[in-house]
N, C-alpha and C positions, 0 to 999 in steps of 0.2 A: 682664680683658684687661691684660696688663702694659703698663707705660709705654712700653717701647721697641716694642712692636707698634703701639700707638694713634698714638704720635707719628710712627714710621717710616712708617706707611702714610697718615697724613694729610698728612704734608709731602712724601712721596714722589712725589705726582702734580703735575706741573708744567701749568699751563694753557698754557704756551708751546709744549709739544709738540702741542697741538690747534689751532694757529693755522690758519685756513682762507685762502682767496682774499680774503675781506673784510678781513683784518688782525686778525681777533679770533677767539676760539674759536667754533666753529658750534653751533647749538642741539643738534644731534646728540652732539656730543662732551660739551657741558655736562649733557645729561640722562644720558650714562653716568657722568660723575663723580658726579652726584646719586645715581644709583642705588647706586653704590659706597659713597658716603658714608653713606647711609641704611642700608645692610647693615651698615656698620662701627658705626653708632651703635646699631643694634639688639643687635649683639654685646656691645658695651661695657655698654649698659644690663642685659643679662642675664647678665653675668659677675660673678663672686664680689667683685672689686674694685670694683664700681660704686658702693658705699657709702663707699669710703675718699676722702679728699681728693684723691688722684691720680686715681682713677676719676672723680670728680665734675669734675675739671678736664679730664680728656680728653673727657668727655660734653659738657661746655660748649664745648670747642674744636671738637669735630666739629659740634655743632649750629650754631656761629656760621659754619662753612664752608657748611653746607647752607643756611643763610639767604642767604650771599653768592652761592651758586649759583643759587638761585631768582630772586634779584634780576637775576643776569646772563641768566638764560634769558628773563625778562620783558623786559629791554632788547633781547636780541637778537630776540625775537619781534615786538616793537614795531618795531624797525628793519627787519625782514623785511616786515612789513606795510606799513610806509610805501613801501618800494621796489616792492612787488608792485601798487601802485595805478598802474594805466596812465595814461600822459600824455593829455593832451586830443588829441582828433583834429585832424589838420591841416585848416585850413579849405578847403572845396571851392572849385573855380573857380567864380566867379561866372557865372550862367546868362545874364545879360544882358552878357557882355563884347562890347565893340564892336571894330571893327577895329583892329589894332595891339596888341591886348592879348597876342596869342600870337605865337610866331615860327615861321615855316614852315621846318622844318629840310631839307625836300626840294627846295626851291627851287635 
C-alpha cells in the first residue's frame, strides 16, 4: 500500500462525524470504524510495501488507531451498562398509614 492511501484513509475518518445524542461516538459507529481499520491493516500487512520503513510506519499507525478504537468501545460499553442499570424503585406507601397521611382530592 502506498503512503498516500494508508495515510489518506487513516486520517480521512473523523470521529466528529459520528457524534450521537450522548455527546460522543456511538458504539455502532466505533465498531464500524474498527472494522474499516482492521480491513485497512490487513491490506497493509499483505501488501508489497509492508516490509519498507514507510509500510511499517503505516502499519504501526493503523494498529495504534485500532487500539484507541477498542479502548473507546470499551468505555462506551461501560458507560452504556452503567446507564442501563435501573434506578431503585420508589418506596411504596406505608401499609399502616394513619389518618392525615393522604389527601382526599374528591372532597
